[in-house]
N, C-alpha and C positions, 0 to 999 in steps of 0.2 A: 813620644818625647819630642819636645819642641826646643830647638836650639836657636836663640835669638842672636842674630849677627847684624852688624851694620853693613850695608852694601852701597857703594857709590859707583856710578858709571865711570868707565874709563873713556874720556873724551877722545883719546887717540885711537882706541880700538873698541868701538861699540860691539856688543855681543849679538845684536839683532837689529832688524829693520825698525822695530819699535823704539829702540834706543836712539837710532839715527833721527827718526821723526821727532823724538823728544828734544834732542839737541838742536835741531833746526828750528822748531817752534819756539823754544826758549830763547835762542839767539835773535830771532825776529821780534819777539816780545821786548827784549832788552833794547834792540835797535829803535823800535817805534817809541818806547818810553823815553829814550835819550832824545829822539827828534822832538817829542812832545815838550820835554824840558827845555831844549834848545830854542823851541819856537817862542817861548816866553822871555828868553834872554835876548835873542836877536830876532828881527822880523824875517821869517822865512816866507818868500813869495809862494803862494799857492794859487793854482788856476781856479779851483772852486773848493769851497769848504773852509773850515776853520781849523786852527791848530789843535783844538781839543779833540778833533777826530783822530789825530795820531795817537793820543792817549787812550781813547776808546779802542782803537785797533790793537794797541799793545796789550790792553787788558783782555780782549777777546782771545788773542793769541796765547796769553798766559793761561787763561782758563781752558784752552784747548790742550795745552802742554801738561797741565796738572794731572788729568787721569792717565795720560801716557806715562808720565813719570811714576805715578803710583803703581801701575801695572808692571813697569820695568823693574821697579824696586822689589816687588813681590817675586818676580821671576828670578832676579839676582839673589834674593835671600834663599829661595828654594835651591838654586844651584850651589850656593855656599853651604846650605844644610846638607845636601847630598855629598859635597866634597868632604865635609868634616865627619859626618856620621853615617854615610851610606856604606853599603856592603860592596867591596870591590870585586869585580869579575873581569876576566879577559874577554875582549871582544874582537871581532874581525871586521876590518873595513871592507864594505861591500861596494861603495861608490863614493867618489868625490866629485863635487860640483863647484864650478866657478860661477858666481853670480855677476855676470857682466852688466846686468841692468842696474846694479848698485855700484856707485862710485863714491868713495869717501876718502878725504885726506890725500888728494893728488899731490905728488911731489914733482914740481916743474911740469913737464909735458907727460910724465908717466902717471897714468891713472891707477889707483889702487882699487881692486875688486876683491871682495871677500870670498872665501871658500867655505864649504861645509862638507862634512863626511857623514855618510850613512853607515852605521855600524850595526852588526848583528851579534847578539850574545845569547847564551843559554843559561837558564836558572831553573833548577828543580824540574828538569826535563822539558821545559817549554822554551821556545825560541822567540826572542823579542828583537825589535829594531829601535834604534834611537838616532836622531840627527843631532849633530854637534851645533854649538853656537858658531857665530862667524869666526873664521880663522883668517888671519891677515897675511899668512904665508902659504904657499902651495904645499899641501900634504903629500907625502910619498910613501908612507909606511903601510903595512898591511894589518897591523894589530893596534889595539888601543885599550887603555884601562877605563873601565866604566864603573861608575858608582850608582847603585840602585837602592831604592826604598824596598826593604824586605817585605813590608806589608802590602805594597803595590809594586811588584817587580817591573811593571811596564813604565813606571816613572823612574827615569835614569838620566844620567849626565855623563857626557864624554869628557874625559880629562884632556884638555889640549896639550898639557905638558907631557903626556905619554905618547903623543904622536911624533912621527918623524916627518921632517920637512925637506923639500927639494934642496934648499940652500945649505942645509947642514949635513948632507950625506957625503 
């Protein structure tokens, strides 16, 4: 059963590194396209090269962002499909990790680093693990609701709404 849903990335809270890369590449493509257009309206002094090179750079960045966007859309649709039609099970949070190498959406001098949790769940006598998408608040709970594909129980999604967070305890 395939449930078609529309998925759009949340620019404020990307769910993965791939979504962050897509946002950055798309923003750079738009920036270079605007510089290209501006180069024909006013004379932009360039040390070497021509203004059309800005347009080519923007197109190359756009072509690099397109497969990233396509893959991120597929992953988002899969998560949405699991959320709507997956089999819910109770999971146990095994580990939570702060990804300090990833910084996105800094507020003033405070940098925002995403968290992920590794959850363990049992289904039909087997034990499986699943890692959550990026969480933008520090998780604190020990249980999570997990939605899995009954045909492939290793394919699952951690519901971020079922987790408890440090600020809300």
